[in-house]
C-alpha positions as CSV (number, residue, x, y, z in Angstrom):
1,M,14.1,-61.2,-12.6
2,K,16.0,-58.4,-14.4
3,R,14.8,-55.6,-16.6
4,T,16.0,-56.0,-20.1
5,G,15.3,-52.4,-21.2
6,R,13.4,-49.2,-20.6
7,R,9.9,-49.0,-22.1
8,R,9.5,-46.4,-24.8
9,S,6.4,-44.2,-24.7
10,S,4.0,-44.8,-27.6
11,V,3.7,-41.0,-28.1
12,W,6.9,-41.3,-30.2
13,D,4.8,-43.0,-32.8
14,C,3.3,-39.6,-33.6
15,F,6.4,-37.4,-32.9
16,E,9.9,-37.1,-34.0
17,Q,12.7,-35.2,-32.2
18,V,14.5,-32.3,-33.8
19,G,17.2,-31.0,-31.4
20,N,15.6,-29.5,-28.4
21,F,12.1,-29.6,-30.0
22,V,9.7,-32.3,-31.1
23,R,7.5,-32.2,-34.3
24,C,4.0,-33.7,-34.6
25,M,3.9,-35.8,-37.7
26,K,0.1,-35.2,-38.0
27,C,-0.1,-31.4,-37.9
28,D,3.6,-30.3,-38.0
29,A,3.2,-28.5,-34.7
30,T,6.6,-27.9,-32.9
31,L,6.8,-28.3,-29.1
32,K,9.6,-27.7,-26.7
33,Y,11.2,-31.0,-25.5
34,C,12.9,-30.9,-22.0
35,G,14.4,-33.7,-19.9
36,G,12.8,-36.6,-21.5
37,A,9.2,-35.6,-20.4
38,T,6.4,-36.6,-22.8
39,S,3.5,-34.8,-21.0
40,T,3.5,-31.9,-23.4
41,M,3.2,-34.3,-26.4
42,M,0.5,-36.4,-24.7
43,N,-1.5,-33.2,-23.9
44,H,-1.1,-32.1,-27.6
45,M,-2.5,-35.4,-28.8
46,S,-5.4,-35.4,-26.4
47,R,-6.3,-31.8,-27.4
48,H,-5.8,-31.9,-31.2
49,H,-5.9,-35.5,-32.2
50,P,-8.1,-37.2,-29.6
51,H,-9.1,-40.1,-31.8
52,T,-5.5,-41.1,-32.4
53,A,-4.1,-40.2,-29.0
54,P,-1.4,-42.7,-28.1
55,L,-1.7,-45.0,-25.1
56,D,0.2,-44.2,-21.9
57,E,3.2,-46.3,-21.1
58,D,1.2,-48.4,-18.6
59,E,-1.5,-49.1,-21.2
60,K,0.8,-50.4,-23.9
61,P,0.9,-54.2,-24.7
62,L,3.8,-55.8,-22.9
63,M,6.5,-56.9,-25.3
64,C,9.0,-59.3,-23.7
65,T,9.7,-57.2,-20.6
66,V,11.3,-59.8,-18.5
67,Q,13.9,-62.6,-18.9
68,C,12.7,-65.9,-17.4
69,S,15.0,-68.0,-15.2
70,S,13.5,-71.4,-16.1
71,E,11.5,-73.1,-18.8
72,E,8.4,-73.3,-16.6
73,D,8.6,-69.6,-15.9
74,S,9.2,-69.1,-19.6
75,A,6.0,-71.0,-20.6
76,A,3.9,-69.2,-18.0
77,S,5.4,-66.0,-19.1
78,S,4.5,-66.7,-22.8
79,Q,0.9,-67.5,-21.8
80,D,0.6,-64.3,-19.9
81,I,2.0,-62.4,-22.8
82,M,-0.4,-64.0,-25.2
83,Q,-3.3,-63.1,-22.9
84,V,-2.2,-59.5,-22.7
85,N,-1.8,-59.2,-26.5
86,V,-5.3,-60.6,-27.1
87,M,-7.0,-58.5,-24.4
88,S,-5.1,-55.2,-25.1
89,P,-7.2,-53.7,-27.9
90,G,-10.5,-53.7,-26.0
91,V,-8.9,-52.8,-22.7
92,A,-6.9,-50.1,-24.4
93,A,-10.0,-48.5,-25.9
94,N,-11.7,-48.3,-22.5
95,I,-8.6,-47.1,-20.7
96,H,-7.9,-44.5,-23.4
97,E,-11.5,-43.2,-23.0
98,R,-11.2,-43.1,-19.3
99,D,-7.8,-41.4,-19.5
100,Y,-9.1,-38.7,-21.9
101,G,-11.9,-37.9,-19.4
102,E,-9.3,-37.7,-16.6
103,R,-7.3,-35.2,-18.7
104,K,-10.4,-33.2,-19.3
105,R,-11.0,-33.1,-15.6
106,L,-7.4,-31.9,-14.9
107,K,-8.3,-28.7,-16.7
108,R,-10.7,-27.9,-13.9
109,S,-9.0,-25.5,-11.4
110,S,-8.0,-27.1,-8.1
111,V,-9.5,-24.2,-6.2
112,W,-12.9,-25.8,-6.6
113,D,-11.7,-28.4,-4.1
114,I,-11.9,-25.7,-1.5
115,F,-14.6,-23.3,-2.8
116,I,-18.2,-23.9,-3.5
117,K,-20.4,-21.7,-5.8
118,V,-23.5,-20.2,-4.3
119,D,-25.4,-18.0,-6.8
120,D,-23.0,-15.2,-7.8
121,E,-20.6,-15.9,-4.9
122,V,-18.1,-18.5,-3.9
123,H,-17.8,-19.7,-0.3
124,C,-14.5,-21.0,1.2
125,T,-15.2,-24.3,3.0
126,M,-12.2,-23.7,5.3
127,C,-13.0,-20.3,6.7
128,D,-16.5,-19.3,5.4
129,T,-15.1,-16.4,3.5
130,K,-17.4,-15.1,0.7
131,L,-16.1,-13.7,-2.5
132,K,-17.7,-12.4,-5.6
133,Y,-17.5,-14.8,-8.6
134,R,-17.2,-13.4,-12.1
135,S,-16.1,-16.5,-14.1
136,S,-12.6,-16.2,-12.8
137,T,-10.7,-18.2,-10.1
138,T,-7.9,-15.7,-9.6
139,S,-9.4,-14.2,-6.4
140,M,-9.9,-17.6,-5.0
141,M,-6.3,-18.5,-5.7
142,Y,-5.1,-15.4,-4.0
143,H,-7.3,-16.2,-1.0
144,I,-5.9,-19.7,-0.7
145,K,-2.4,-18.5,-1.1
146,N,-2.7,-15.8,1.6
147,K,-5.0,-17.5,4.1
148,H,-4.5,-21.3,3.6
149,P,-1.0,-21.6,2.1
150,D,-0.6,-25.2,3.4
151,T,-3.4,-26.3,1.1
152,M,-1.9,-24.9,-2.1
153,P,-1.5,-27.8,-4.6
154,S,2.1,-28.8,-5.1
155,D,1.9,-31.7,-7.6
156,G,2.0,-29.4,-10.6
157,V,-1.1,-30.7,-12.3
158,S,-3.3,-27.7,-11.6
159,L,-2.2,-25.6,-14.5
160,A,-3.6,-22.1,-15.0
161,T,-6.5,-22.0,-17.4
162,H,-6.7,-19.4,-20.2
163,A,-9.2,-17.4,-18.3
164,E,-6.9,-17.3,-15.3
165,V,-4.0,-16.1,-17.5
166,T,-6.2,-13.3,-18.9
167,E,-7.2,-12.4,-15.4
168,L,-3.6,-12.2,-14.3
169,I,-2.8,-10.0,-17.3
170,S,-5.5,-7.5,-16.2
171,R,-4.2,-7.6,-12.6
172,M,-0.7,-6.9,-13.9
173,I,-1.9,-3.9,-15.8
174,E,-3.7,-2.6,-12.7
175,K,-0.8,-3.2,-10.3
176,D,2.0,-1.7,-12.5
177,M,-0.2,1.1,-14.0
178,L,0.5,-0.1,-17.5
179,P,-1.3,1.1,-20.6
180,I,-4.1,-1.3,-21.7
181,S,-2.8,-1.1,-25.3
182,M,0.2,-3.2,-24.3
183,V,-1.8,-6.4,-25.0
184,S,-1.7,-5.4,-28.7
185,G,2.1,-5.3,-28.7
186,D,3.8,-7.9,-31.0
187,G,6.4,-8.8,-28.4
188,F,3.9,-9.4,-25.7
189,R,1.8,-11.6,-28.0
190,E,4.9,-13.6,-28.9
191,L,5.8,-14.1,-25.3
192,L,2.3,-15.5,-24.4
193,A,2.0,-17.6,-27.6
194,Y,5.3,-19.3,-26.5
195,T,4.5,-19.8,-22.8
196,V,0.7,-20.6,-23.0
197,H,-0.2,-23.1,-25.6
198,N,-3.1,-22.2,-27.9
199,Y,-3.7,-19.1,-25.9
200,K,-6.2,-16.7,-27.5
201,M,-4.9,-13.2,-26.9
202,P,-7.5,-10.9,-25.4
203,S,-8.2,-7.6,-27.1
204,T,-8.0,-4.2,-25.4
205,G,-11.7,-4.3,-25.0
206,D,-11.6,-7.6,-23.2
207,I,-9.0,-6.3,-20.7
208,T,-10.9,-3.0,-20.3
209,R,-14.1,-5.0,-19.4
210,L,-12.2,-7.0,-16.8
211,I,-10.7,-3.9,-15.2
212,E,-14.1,-2.3,-15.2
213,G,-15.4,-5.3,-13.4
214,H,-12.7,-5.0,-10.7
215,F,-13.5,-1.3,-10.5
216,H,-17.2,-1.9,-9.8
217,E,-16.5,-4.6,-7.3
218,K,-14.2,-2.3,-5.3
219,V,-16.6,0.6,-5.6
220,E,-19.4,-1.5,-4.0
221,E,-17.1,-2.7,-1.3
222,L,-15.9,0.9,-0.5
223,V,-19.5,2.3,-0.5
224,L,-20.4,-0.3,2.2
225,Q,-17.3,0.7,4.3
226,L,-18.0,4.4,4.1
227,G,-21.6,3.8,5.1
228,R,-20.5,2.3,8.4
229,V,-18.2,5.2,9.5
230,E,-19.2,8.4,11.2
231,K,-16.4,10.7,10.0
232,V,-13.8,10.7,7.2
233,A,-10.9,13.0,6.2
234,L,-10.2,14.0,2.6
235,T,-6.9,14.2,0.9
236,A,-6.5,16.3,-2.3
237,E,-3.4,15.6,-4.2
238,F,-2.5,17.8,-7.2
239,W,-0.2,16.2,-9.8
240,T,0.8,16.6,-13.4
241,A,1.1,13.7,-15.9
242,L,2.3,15.8,-18.8
243,P,2.9,19.5,-19.1
244,F,-0.7,20.1,-20.1
245,Q,-2.5,17.4,-18.1
246,R,-3.3,18.4,-14.5
247,Y,-5.2,16.2,-12.2
248,I,-6.5,16.1,-8.6
249,T,-6.8,12.8,-6.9
250,V,-9.2,12.8,-3.9
251,S,-8.7,10.2,-1.2
252,C,-10.3,9.5,2.1
253,S,-9.1,8.2,5.5
254,F,-11.2,6.8,8.3
255,I,-11.0,4.7,11.4
256,T,-13.1,1.5,11.6
257,E,-15.1,0.2,14.5
258,E,-12.2,-2.0,15.4
259,W,-9.9,1.1,15.7
260,L,-8.0,0.3,12.5
261,G,-6.9,3.1,10.2
262,R,-7.9,2.8,6.6
263,S,-7.5,4.9,3.5
264,A,-8.8,4.7,0.0
265,V,-8.8,6.6,-3.3
266,L,-12.2,8.0,-4.2
267,Q,-11.9,9.8,-7.5
268,T,-9.5,11.5,-9.9
269,H,-10.5,14.6,-11.7
270,K,-8.8,16.2,-14.7
271,L,-8.4,19.9,-14.2
272,S,-8.6,22.5,-16.9
273,S,-5.4,22.8,-19.0
274,D,-6.0,26.3,-20.2
275,S,-5.0,28.1,-17.0
276,Q,-4.1,27.5,-13.3
277,P,-7.0,25.8,-11.4
278,T,-9.1,28.2,-9.4
279,T,-10.6,27.9,-6.0
280,D,-14.2,27.5,-7.4
281,S,-13.2,24.8,-9.9
282,V,-11.3,22.7,-7.3
283,T,-14.0,23.2,-4.7
284,E,-16.6,22.0,-7.2
285,K,-14.6,18.8,-7.8
286,L,-14.4,18.1,-4.1
287,L,-18.1,18.7,-3.5
288,N,-18.9,16.5,-6.4
289,T,-16.8,13.7,-5.0
290,V,-18.4,14.1,-1.5
291,K,-21.8,13.9,-3.0
292,T,-21.0,11.0,-5.3
293,W,-19.8,8.8,-2.4
294,G,-22.5,9.8,0.0
295,I,-20.3,11.3,2.7
296,D,-22.0,14.7,3.0
297,G,-21.7,15.9,6.6
298,K,-19.0,13.3,7.4
299,V,-15.9,15.2,6.3
300,T,-13.7,16.5,9.2
301,A,-10.9,18.1,7.3
302,C,-9.1,18.1,3.9
303,V,-5.3,17.8,3.6
304,H,-3.8,19.0,0.3
305,N,-0.4,19.5,-1.3
306,N,-1.2,22.7,-3.2
307,T,1.3,25.6,-2.7
308,Q,-0.8,28.4,-4.2
309,D,-3.4,28.9,-1.5
310,I,-6.2,27.6,-3.7
311,L,-7.7,25.7,-0.8
312,S,-7.0,28.1,2.0
313,A,-9.6,28.2,4.7
314,H,-10.5,31.8,4.0
315,A,-11.0,31.3,0.3
316,C,-13.4,28.3,0.6
317,S,-16.6,29.3,2.4
318,R,-18.7,26.8,0.5
319,V,-17.5,23.8,2.4
320,S,-18.1,22.7,6.0
321,W,-14.7,21.2,6.7
322,D,-11.3,22.6,7.6
323,Y,-8.3,22.7,5.3
324,A,-4.7,21.8,6.2
325,T,-1.6,21.8,4.0
326,C,0.4,18.6,3.7
327,F,3.3,18.7,6.2
328,A,5.8,17.4,3.6
329,T,4.8,20.2,1.3
330,T,5.1,22.8,4.0
331,L,8.6,21.5,4.9
332,Q,9.6,21.4,1.3
333,Q,8.7,25.1,1.0
334,A,10.5,26.0,4.2
335,V,13.7,24.3,3.1
336,S,13.6,25.9,-0.3
337,N,13.2,29.3,1.3
338,G,16.1,28.7,3.6
339,L,18.7,27.8,1.0
340,S,21.0,30.8,0.5
341,G,23.3,31.4,-2.5
342,D,26.3,29.8,-0.8
343,L,24.4,26.6,0.1
344,V,23.0,26.3,-3.5
345,R,26.6,26.6,-4.9
346,I,27.8,23.9,-2.5
347,I,24.9,21.6,-3.5
348,I,25.7,22.1,-7.2
349,S,29.4,21.4,-6.6
350,A,28.6,18.2,-4.6
351,G,26.2,17.1,-7.4
352,K,28.9,17.5,-10.0
353,L,31.3,15.4,-7.9
354,A,28.8,12.7,-7.3
355,K,27.8,12.6,-11.0
356,R,31.5,12.2,-12.0
357,F,31.9,9.1,-10.0
358,S,28.5,7.7,-11.0
359,H,29.1,8.1,-14.8
360,N,32.8,7.6,-15.2
361,M,33.7,3.9,-15.0
362,L,37.4,4.4,-14.3
363,A,36.7,6.8,-11.5
364,G,34.1,4.5,-10.0
365,E,36.5,1.5,-10.0
366,A,39.3,3.6,-8.5
367,L,37.0,4.7,-5.7
368,E,36.1,1.1,-4.9
369,Q,39.8,0.3,-4.7
370,K,40.5,3.2,-2.3
371,Q,37.5,2.2,-0.2
372,V,39.0,-1.3,0.3
373,Q,42.4,0.1,1.1
374,M,40.9,2.5,3.7
375,C,38.5,-0.2,5.1
376,L,35.5,1.9,4.4
377,P,32.1,0.7,3.2
378,Q,31.9,0.2,-0.6
379,H,29.1,2.5,-1.2
380,K,28.3,4.5,-4.4
381,L,27.9,8.2,-4.3
382,I,24.3,9.6,-4.4
383,Q,23.1,12.5,-6.6
384,S,20.5,14.8,-5.3
385,C,17.1,15.5,-7.0
386,K,15.8,19.0,-7.4
387,A,12.3,18.1,-6.6
388,R,13.2,16.4,-3.3
389,W,15.3,18.2,-0.7
390,D,15.8,15.1,1.4
391,T,18.1,13.7,-1.3
392,I,20.5,16.6,-0.5
393,C,20.8,15.1,2.9
394,D,21.5,11.7,1.5
395,M,24.1,13.1,-0.9
396,F,25.9,15.0,1.8
397,E,26.0,12.0,4.2
398,R,27.5,9.8,1.6
399,L,30.1,12.4,0.6
400,L,31.2,12.8,4.3
401,E,31.5,9.1,4.6
402,Q,33.6,8.8,1.5
403,R,35.5,12.1,1.7
404,W,39.1,10.7,1.9
405,P,38.7,8.0,-0.8
406,I,37.3,10.7,-3.0
407,K,40.3,13.0,-2.3
408,A,42.6,10.1,-3.0
409,V,41.1,9.4,-6.4
410,L,41.1,13.1,-7.4
411,S,44.8,13.2,-6.5
412,D,45.6,10.2,-8.6
413,R,46.8,11.6,-12.0
414,T,46.4,8.2,-13.7
415,V,42.6,8.5,-13.1
416,T,41.9,12.3,-12.9
417,N,44.0,14.9,-14.7
418,R,44.9,18.2,-13.0
419,Q,42.2,20.3,-14.7
420,E,39.4,17.9,-13.9
421,A,40.6,17.6,-10.3
422,Q,40.6,21.4,-9.8
423,T,37.1,21.6,-11.2
424,L,35.7,18.8,-9.1
425,E,37.6,19.3,-5.8
426,I,35.5,20.8,-3.0
427,E,37.2,23.4,-0.9
428,D,37.9,22.8,2.8
429,D,35.5,25.6,3.8
430,Y,32.7,23.9,1.8
431,W,33.5,20.6,3.5
432,Q,33.1,22.4,6.9
433,I,29.7,23.8,5.8
434,I,28.6,20.4,4.6
435,E,29.6,18.8,7.9
436,N,27.8,21.5,9.9
437,F,24.7,21.5,7.6
438,T,24.1,17.7,7.2
439,P,22.8,17.1,10.8
440,V,20.2,19.9,10.4
441,L,18.9,18.4,7.2
442,A,18.9,14.9,8.8
443,T,16.7,16.2,11.7
444,L,14.2,17.7,9.2
445,K,14.2,14.5,7.2
446,W,13.5,12.4,10.4
447,A,10.6,14.8,11.2
448,T,9.0,14.3,7.7
449,T,9.6,10.5,7.9
450,V,7.6,10.3,11.2
451,I,4.7,12.3,9.9
452,S,4.7,10.4,6.6
453,A,4.4,7.0,8.2
454,E,1.3,5.5,6.7
455,T,1.0,2.7,9.3
456,E,0.4,5.1,12.3
457,V,-1.6,8.1,13.2
458,S,0.3,11.2,11.9
459,I,-1.8,14.3,12.2
460,S,-1.4,14.4,16.0
461,N,2.4,14.5,15.6
462,I,2.5,17.6,13.5
463,Y,2.4,20.4,16.2
464,P,4.6,18.6,18.8
465,I,7.3,18.0,16.1
466,T,6.9,21.5,14.6
467,F,7.3,23.2,18.0
468,S,10.3,20.9,18.8
469,L,12.0,22.0,15.6
470,I,11.3,25.7,16.2
471,Q,12.2,25.7,19.9
472,T,15.2,23.3,19.8
473,H,16.6,22.0,16.6
474,L,16.4,25.1,14.5
475,V,17.9,27.5,17.1
476,P,21.3,28.7,16.0
477,R,24.3,27.6,18.0
478,E,27.7,29.1,18.7
479,N,29.5,26.5,16.6
480,D,27.2,26.9,13.6
481,V,28.8,28.5,10.5
482,E,27.1,31.6,9.2
483,Q,25.3,29.9,6.3
484,V,23.8,27.2,8.6
485,S,22.6,29.8,11.2
486,E,21.0,31.8,8.4
487,F,19.3,28.6,7.1
488,K,17.9,27.7,10.5
489,L,16.4,31.2,11.0
490,K,14.8,31.2,7.6
491,V,13.3,27.7,8.0
492,Q,12.1,28.6,11.5
493,T,10.4,31.7,10.2
494,S,8.7,29.8,7.4
495,L,7.4,27.1,9.7
496,R,6.0,29.7,12.1
497,S,4.2,31.4,9.2
498,H,2.8,28.3,7.5
499,M,1.8,26.5,10.6
500,E,0.5,29.6,12.3
501,V,2.1,28.7,15.6
502,D,1.6,32.2,17.0
503,S,-2.1,32.4,16.0
504,N,-4.8,33.0,18.6
505,D,-7.0,30.4,16.8
506,L,-4.4,27.6,17.1
507,S,-6.7,25.6,19.4
508,A,-9.3,25.3,16.5
509,K,-6.8,23.7,14.1
510,P,-7.6,20.0,13.4
511,A,-3.9,19.1,14.0
512,L,-3.9,20.5,17.5
513,I,-7.3,18.9,18.4
514,A,-5.8,15.6,17.2
515,S,-2.8,16.2,19.5
516,M,-5.1,16.5,22.5
517,L,-7.0,13.4,21.5
518,D,-3.7,11.5,21.1
519,P,-3.0,10.2,24.6
520,R,0.8,10.6,24.0
521,H,0.5,14.4,23.4
522,K,-2.6,15.3,25.4
523,H,-0.6,17.4,28.0
524,L,0.4,19.8,25.2
525,S,3.7,20.6,27.0
526,F,4.9,22.5,23.9
527,L,2.3,25.2,24.4
528,T,2.2,28.1,26.8
529,P,-0.2,27.8,29.8
530,T,-2.5,30.1,28.0
531,G,-2.4,28.0,24.9
532,R,-3.1,24.8,26.9
533,L,-6.1,26.4,28.6
534,A,-7.5,27.5,25.2
535,A,-7.1,24.0,23.8
536,K,-8.8,22.5,26.9
537,V,-11.7,24.9,26.5
538,K,-12.0,23.9,22.8
539,L,-12.1,20.2,23.7
540,H,-14.9,20.9,26.2
541,E,-16.8,22.7,23.4
542,L,-16.5,19.8,21.0
543,V,-17.7,17.4,23.6
544,S,-20.7,19.6,24.4
545,K,-21.6,19.9,20.7
546,L,-21.4,16.1,20.5
547,D,-23.8,15.8,23.5
548,V,-26.3,18.2,21.8
549,L,-26.0,16.2,18.6
550,T,-26.5,12.9,20.5
551,T,-29.5,14.3,22.4
552,T,-31.1,15.6,19.2
553,V,-30.5,12.7,16.8
554,G,-29.6,9.8,19.1
555,P,-27.3,7.0,18.3
556,K,-28.4,4.7,15.4
557,D,-27.7,1.3,17.1
558,E,-27.7,2.1,20.8
559,P,-30.3,3.6,23.1
560,Q,-29.5,7.1,24.4
561,E,-27.5,7.1,27.6
562,T,-29.5,8.7,30.4
563,L,-29.4,8.6,34.2
564,I,-32.7,7.6,35.7
565,T,-33.6,7.6,39.4
566,P,-36.4,5.2,40.1
567,D,-39.6,6.2,42.0
568,I,-39.8,4.4,45.3
569,S,-43.6,4.2,45.2
570,Q,-43.4,2.3,41.8
571,V,-40.7,-0.2,42.8
572,A,-41.9,-3.7,43.7
573,M,-40.0,-4.7,46.8
574,P,-39.1,-8.3,47.1
575,S,-40.7,-10.0,50.1
576,Q,-37.5,-11.3,51.5
577,M,-35.3,-8.3,50.7
578,R,-33.5,-6.9,53.7
579,S,-33.8,-3.2,54.2
580,D,-30.1,-2.6,54.9
581,T,-28.3,0.6,54.3
582,K,-26.6,-0.5,51.1
583,N,-29.8,-1.5,49.3
584,T,-31.5,1.7,50.5
585,M,-28.8,3.9,49.0
586,M,-29.0,2.1,45.7
587,L,-32.7,2.5,45.7
588,L,-32.5,6.2,46.4
589,L,-29.6,7.2,44.2
590,G,-30.0,4.7,41.3
591,D,-27.8,1.9,39.9
592,N,-25.8,4.3,37.7
593,Y,-24.8,6.6,40.5
594,S,-21.3,5.1,40.8
595,S,-20.6,5.4,37.1
596,S,-22.1,8.9,36.7
597,Y,-18.6,10.4,36.8
598,A,-17.6,8.5,33.6
599,T,-20.8,9.4,31.8
600,D,-20.6,13.1,32.6
601,S,-19.0,14.9,29.6
602,E,-17.0,17.5,31.5
603,A,-15.7,15.0,34.0
604,Q,-14.7,12.7,31.1
605,V,-12.4,15.4,29.7
606,D,-10.9,16.2,33.1
607,Y,-10.4,12.5,33.9
608,Y,-8.8,11.9,30.5
609,L,-6.4,14.8,30.8
610,R,-5.3,13.7,34.3
611,D,-4.8,10.1,33.3
612,I,-1.2,9.0,32.9
613,A,0.1,9.4,29.4
614,P,1.4,6.3,27.6
615,S,4.9,6.1,26.1
616,L,5.7,7.5,22.7
617,D,6.0,4.1,21.1
618,I,2.4,3.3,21.8
619,N,0.0,3.4,18.8
620,P,-2.9,5.8,19.9
621,L,-5.5,3.6,18.1
622,D,-4.4,0.6,20.2
623,W,-4.8,2.8,23.3
624,W,-8.3,3.9,22.3
625,R,-9.3,0.4,21.5
626,V,-8.7,-0.6,25.1
627,N,-9.6,2.7,26.9
628,G,-12.5,3.8,24.6
629,P,-15.2,2.5,27.0
630,R,-13.8,4.6,29.8
631,F,-14.2,7.8,27.7
632,P,-17.0,7.1,25.2
633,K,-17.5,10.8,24.2
634,L,-13.8,11.4,23.7
635,A,-13.4,8.1,21.8
636,T,-16.0,9.4,19.3
637,L,-14.0,12.6,18.8
638,A,-10.8,10.6,18.5
639,R,-12.3,8.7,15.6
640,H,-13.3,12.0,14.0
641,Y,-9.9,13.7,14.2
642,L,-7.2,11.0,14.4
643,C,-8.2,9.8,10.9
644,V,-6.8,13.0,9.3
645,P,-3.5,12.2,7.6
646,G,-0.5,14.4,8.2
647,V,0.6,14.3,4.5
648,S,-1.2,13.8,1.2
649,L,-1.1,10.3,-0.2
650,P,1.3,9.1,-1.4
651,S,4.0,10.9,0.6
652,L,6.3,13.2,-1.3
653,L,9.3,11.6,0.4
654,S,8.3,7.9,-0.1
655,E,9.9,5.9,-2.9
656,S,6.5,4.4,-3.6
657,G,5.1,7.9,-4.1
658,Q,7.7,8.8,-6.6
659,A,7.3,5.5,-8.5
660,F,3.5,6.0,-8.5
661,A,3.8,9.5,-9.9
662,T,6.1,8.2,-12.7
663,M,3.8,5.3,-13.7
664,R,0.8,7.6,-13.9
665,T,2.4,9.4,-16.8
666,R,1.8,6.3,-18.9
667,L,-2.0,6.5,-18.6
668,S,-4.3,8.0,-21.1
669,P,-6.7,10.5,-19.6
670,E,-9.7,8.3,-20.4
671,H,-8.5,5.6,-18.0
672,V,-6.8,7.7,-15.3
673,D,-9.7,7.6,-12.8
674,M,-10.4,3.9,-13.1
675,M,-6.8,2.8,-13.1
676,I,-5.7,4.8,-10.1
677,F,-8.8,3.6,-8.2
678,V,-8.1,-0.1,-8.8
679,N,-4.3,0.4,-8.2
680,R,-4.5,2.2,-4.9
681,N,-7.5,0.4,-3.4
682,V,-5.8,-3.0,-3.0
């Protein structure tokens, strides 16, 4: 048998094609028509004209679909066709009713095939994960995508519901730090009206309520996490959205029971715009945050990026924690102080040259041609940013790489005239200074990059790197030009002053204590013998204080660790126990005699310091996860001090930090706290 023709869908009884669109002849609705698919039209009919919805192709009466090869086949075929024509109306009604019900069921999200609802929660049937349920399936979709990607539906029938679209809009606003008022924009509304059929656009109030719901969910989760940790470190980040809008964002960092480093934003406060913030006003904000989150007595230290000594240790006697300046901020100040007049002029000249090739299309194309001819990488020149000294290093490195193609373009009079060339050309002496100066900047940039790494412990690296810079990398050399030698000495002096490396109280600094509790740096080889001895004494004091606290309060979940020697007269001797020497010694000295060395606090410190130091590529948290049971007292201190970040969050040198600061300028002051909280606490 051969097919005589392709069956035409009955939906065309209600639609007519107009170019790339189809028009409903019942309500004049216009739909996009792509690739011969009729699903959109069928959905439209089932939603808006259910009583007149056309039959599917398989439910239509068969009209002469085959060509018979014989008279008998023709007769039988005619009889079958007659039966189909007679039975079709009743069958069609039932089939249409069933099909409409199936279409209704298709609107149910496919996540319910994996999740079950229990009260106000949903439970994953594949991994027993429990999530909060607030009439949205987005969190369940994220869970399935991240944890069970193989079970994601791929047949294309699980379309997003309108509630899911609204949820995704709220997530987009949170993630990209967009103003909530964007949902009122005409262009945004046109986009959604075109992409989501019959979508009811949410109001700003609807989106605000959704974001508030996410905010409260994350607050509850963070409160539970903070309740389980012993110590946290604060980060106070000062920033400005507009010239008269100053804020301070308070974050916290902590180490979990599984030795995983975690950080979270707590609160964002708006500072007074009338004058510069004072010590009392900032301290009040910090104390208010600590009280609100219930972490009184848990704060080890506070790292800040303020450059005006508002949060100096001497000025703030109302708090119980120590203060430390963000290392990136300290290095920024040191580099700024080290730049002499000659270096500033070289930076300005290099910036003009880079700007010329970035903004002039003819010069840029000529540079690309010269790069190809000289077999050099086809890289564009980089301009420096005044607020970020590390971009000076990037600019100089790129100029040195492309020095000869640049000279060739400036010498080409078809591209650059003589006057422009004389203005842009960098003198040979300046090139020599750039070549000598760039490795110094690169070393400082590497130091900041290591300290700014958010995935590792950073506070313990500060003093080892600072002393390495002062004692090695910033020492003037014979082949250094005068300007570079002067820069090194100024930066060295600035670091000594800001980091107080010559102070007698260095052993009390949280960063140095963290270095001792970092098994990679515990030997403190960068200090003098006197300094190492003072640091060791300080570590003994901290362990002793911890012993006193444990004896007074006692652990919450574990019984207090004590050594008990049993009384012989009260011990029931087994009838068949042999009185050999081994059992007698155990009876007299106690079962814990062999492990008493590990439980003694002073011995723990000595044993820890004599233990072999791991390599520098080891994560100290991984080391403590394995070796914590050997040094339980020191492990507790390690949780207290290794959670302190080396820089304020986000890092001044990270691209994400710069983008984050830019996006925050879009926010209205009313939503700053909530939006930053939901954005950073992912």
